[in-house]
C-alpha positions as CSV (number, residue, x, y, z in Angstrom):
1,M,-8.0,-17.2,-19.1
2,E,-8.4,-14.1,-17.1
3,K,-7.4,-10.7,-18.6
4,E,-4.1,-9.4,-17.3
5,I,-4.4,-6.1,-15.9
6,S,-1.5,-3.6,-16.3
7,Q,0.5,-2.4,-13.0
8,A,-0.3,1.4,-14.2
9,V,-4.1,0.6,-13.9
10,I,-3.5,-1.3,-10.6
11,R,-1.5,1.7,-9.2
12,R,-4.6,4.0,-10.0
13,M,-7.1,1.7,-8.2
14,P,-6.2,2.9,-4.7
15,R,-6.7,6.6,-5.8
16,Y,-10.1,5.8,-7.1
17,Y,-11.0,4.2,-3.8
18,R,-9.6,7.1,-1.9
19,Y,-11.5,9.6,-3.8
20,L,-14.7,7.7,-3.6
21,G,-14.3,7.5,0.0
22,E,-14.1,11.1,0.3
23,L,-17.1,11.5,-1.9
24,L,-19.1,9.2,0.5
25,D,-17.9,11.1,3.4
26,D,-19.4,14.4,1.6
27,G,-22.8,12.7,1.1
28,V,-22.2,12.2,-2.7
29,E,-24.4,9.5,-4.0
30,R,-23.6,9.3,-7.8
31,I,-20.8,11.0,-10.1
32,S,-20.1,10.7,-13.6
33,S,-16.7,10.0,-15.1
34,N,-16.3,13.7,-15.8
35,G,-17.1,14.7,-12.4
36,L,-14.4,12.1,-11.0
37,S,-12.0,13.2,-13.7
38,A,-12.2,16.8,-12.5
39,R,-11.4,15.8,-8.8
40,M,-8.6,13.3,-9.7
41,R,-7.0,14.9,-12.7
42,V,-7.3,11.8,-14.5
43,T,-9.1,12.0,-17.8
44,A,-12.7,10.7,-18.0
45,S,-11.7,8.4,-20.8
46,Q,-8.9,6.9,-18.7
47,I,-11.2,6.3,-15.8
48,R,-13.8,4.5,-18.0
49,Q,-11.1,2.4,-19.5
50,D,-9.6,1.5,-16.0
51,L,-12.9,0.4,-14.5
52,N,-13.9,-1.5,-17.9
53,N,-11.0,-3.8,-17.0
54,F,-13.1,-5.0,-14.0
55,G,-16.7,-4.8,-15.7
56,G,-17.2,-1.0,-15.8
57,F,-19.7,-0.4,-13.0
58,G,-21.3,2.6,-14.6
59,Q,-24.6,3.4,-16.5
60,Q,-24.8,5.6,-19.4
61,G,-26.8,9.0,-18.3
62,Y,-26.5,8.1,-14.7
63,G,-22.7,7.7,-14.1
64,Y,-21.6,5.8,-11.1
65,N,-23.2,4.8,-7.8
66,V,-20.5,6.1,-5.3
67,K,-21.2,3.5,-2.5
68,Y,-21.5,0.7,-5.0
69,L,-18.3,1.6,-6.8
70,Y,-16.5,2.2,-3.5
71,D,-17.3,-1.3,-2.3
72,E,-16.5,-3.1,-5.6
73,I,-13.0,-1.5,-5.8
74,G,-12.7,-2.5,-2.1
75,K,-13.2,-6.1,-3.3
76,I,-10.9,-5.7,-6.3
77,L,-8.2,-4.5,-4.0
78,G,-8.8,-7.3,-1.6
79,I,-9.5,-4.8,1.3
80,N,-12.9,-6.5,2.2
81,Q,-11.0,-9.0,4.0
82,Q,-8.6,-8.8,7.0
83,H,-4.7,-9.1,6.2
84,N,-2.5,-9.9,9.1
85,I,1.0,-8.2,9.1
86,I,4.2,-8.7,11.0
87,V,6.7,-5.9,11.1
88,I,10.4,-7.1,11.0
89,G,12.5,-4.1,12.4
90,A,10.8,-2.2,15.4
91,G,12.9,1.0,15.1
92,N,11.3,4.4,14.1
93,L,9.7,3.3,10.7
94,G,8.5,0.0,12.1
95,Q,6.9,1.8,15.2
96,A,5.5,4.6,12.9
97,L,3.7,1.8,10.9
98,A,2.5,0.1,14.0
99,N,1.1,3.3,15.1
100,Y,-0.8,4.4,11.9
101,M,-4.4,3.2,12.8
102,K,-5.8,3.9,9.2
103,F,-4.3,0.5,8.2
104,E,-6.8,-1.3,10.3
105,K,-9.8,0.7,8.6
106,R,-8.6,-1.0,5.4
107,G,-8.3,-4.4,6.9
108,F,-4.6,-4.6,7.4
109,V,-4.0,-5.5,10.9
110,I,-0.6,-5.5,12.5
111,I,-0.3,-8.6,14.8
112,G,3.4,-8.7,15.4
113,L,6.7,-6.6,15.9
114,F,10.0,-8.2,15.8
115,D,13.6,-7.0,16.1
116,V,17.1,-8.2,17.2
117,N,17.9,-5.3,19.7
118,P,17.4,-6.6,23.2
119,A,16.7,-3.0,24.4
120,L,13.4,-3.1,22.5
121,E,12.1,-6.4,23.8
122,G,8.9,-6.3,25.7
123,I,8.2,-2.6,24.9
124,S,4.6,-2.0,23.4
125,V,3.5,0.0,20.6
126,R,-0.3,0.2,20.6
127,E,-0.5,-2.9,22.7
128,I,1.7,-4.9,20.2
129,K,4.6,-6.2,22.0
130,V,8.1,-6.3,20.4
131,R,9.5,-9.8,20.3
132,M,13.1,-11.1,19.5
133,M,13.5,-12.7,16.2
134,E,14.1,-16.0,17.9
135,E,10.4,-16.0,18.6
136,L,9.4,-15.5,15.0
137,E,9.1,-19.1,13.9
138,D,6.9,-20.2,16.7
139,F,4.8,-17.0,16.4
140,V,4.2,-17.6,12.5
141,K,3.2,-21.4,13.3
142,K,0.6,-20.3,15.7
143,E,-0.6,-17.2,14.0
144,R,-2.0,-16.5,10.5
145,V,0.5,-14.2,9.0
146,D,-0.5,-12.8,5.6
147,I,2.0,-10.0,5.0
148,A,5.6,-9.3,6.4
149,A,6.9,-5.7,6.4
150,L,10.6,-5.4,6.4
151,T,11.7,-2.1,8.0
152,M,15.3,-3.0,8.6
153,P,18.9,-2.3,7.2
154,K,19.5,-3.7,3.6
155,E,22.1,-5.9,4.8
156,K,19.9,-8.2,6.5
157,A,16.9,-7.8,4.4
158,K,17.6,-10.6,1.8
159,E,18.5,-13.1,4.6
160,T,15.4,-12.2,6.5
161,A,13.1,-12.3,3.4
162,N,14.4,-15.8,2.5
163,M,13.7,-17.0,6.0
164,L,10.2,-15.5,5.8
165,V,9.4,-17.4,2.6
166,E,10.7,-20.6,4.1
167,L,8.2,-20.1,6.7
168,G,5.4,-19.9,4.4
169,I,4.8,-16.2,4.2
170,G,3.7,-15.3,0.7
171,A,3.8,-11.5,0.6
172,I,6.5,-9.1,1.5
173,W,6.2,-5.3,2.0
174,N,9.8,-4.3,1.7
175,F,11.0,-0.9,2.9
176,A,14.7,-1.9,3.0
177,H,16.9,-0.1,0.5
178,L,17.2,-3.0,-2.0
179,D,14.9,-4.7,-4.6
180,L,14.2,-8.3,-3.4
181,E,14.3,-11.0,-5.8
182,L,12.3,-13.9,-4.4
183,P,10.4,-16.9,-5.9
184,E,7.5,-16.2,-8.2
185,H,4.8,-17.3,-5.9
186,V,5.8,-14.6,-3.5
187,V,4.2,-11.2,-3.8
188,V,6.8,-8.4,-3.2
189,E,6.1,-4.8,-3.0
190,N,9.3,-2.7,-2.7
191,V,8.8,0.7,-1.2
192,H,11.7,3.2,-1.8
193,L,11.0,6.5,0.2
194,S,14.2,8.0,-1.2
195,D,13.0,7.4,-4.7
196,S,9.7,9.5,-4.1
197,L,11.7,12.3,-2.3
198,M,14.0,12.5,-5.2
199,Q,11.0,12.9,-7.4
200,L,9.8,15.6,-5.3
201,S,13.3,17.1,-5.5
202,Y,13.2,17.2,-9.3
203,N,9.8,18.5,-9.5
204,I,10.9,21.4,-7.2
205,A,13.9,22.1,-9.2
206,N,11.7,22.0,-12.4
207,Q,9.3,24.4,-10.9
208,R,12.2,26.9,-10.0
209,K,13.6,26.6,-13.5
210,L,10.2,27.3,-15.2
211,K,9.6,30.5,-12.7
212,K,13.1,31.8,-13.6
213,Q,12.2,31.4,-17.3
214,K,9.0,33.2,-16.7
215,D,10.6,36.0,-14.6
216,K,13.1,36.7,-17.5
217,K,10.3,37.3,-20.2
């Protein structure tokens, strides 16, 4: 039976991948857990614990081979293979996703854009044509679709997600402002941009509060 990895560890893995990529760009060949800790502001002990969930990868007295660890974490995250994405909702956010070229460098390729607005039919975003929702079923039957991104109003998101599940799509990247509850075999990542902004707002308010307290002393 495989060991279950906590979501907290999984959330840190993309950060490791990103920082290791920066180290590669800087020509760094190896790094210790302490060196990685200083860059990432994660304790060296936490880094070792996280990586030990997947086998460790380090050598005592040597540290980590940056290129090897970068490649291995890429395999863990599944980005050593291509994932085809369709975007449902070709408004501002949907078009922004389609325009973000770094996704392709990570193996995430947007192959289709869909919307209900006839005014968008036929326009292209980076050579990806916007299609109407009536074309979705045929498109999914003809193309391999791994992920559907929902960038649409929440009122239609649940109904659309259920339709996508019926069409056999097994992963939903959900930007609609509600948490989707779908069958267990469907992987769902709910992204709430406003939650992130409110966390930022809290931290700003907290910083101001600390500054006022400091200024009073």
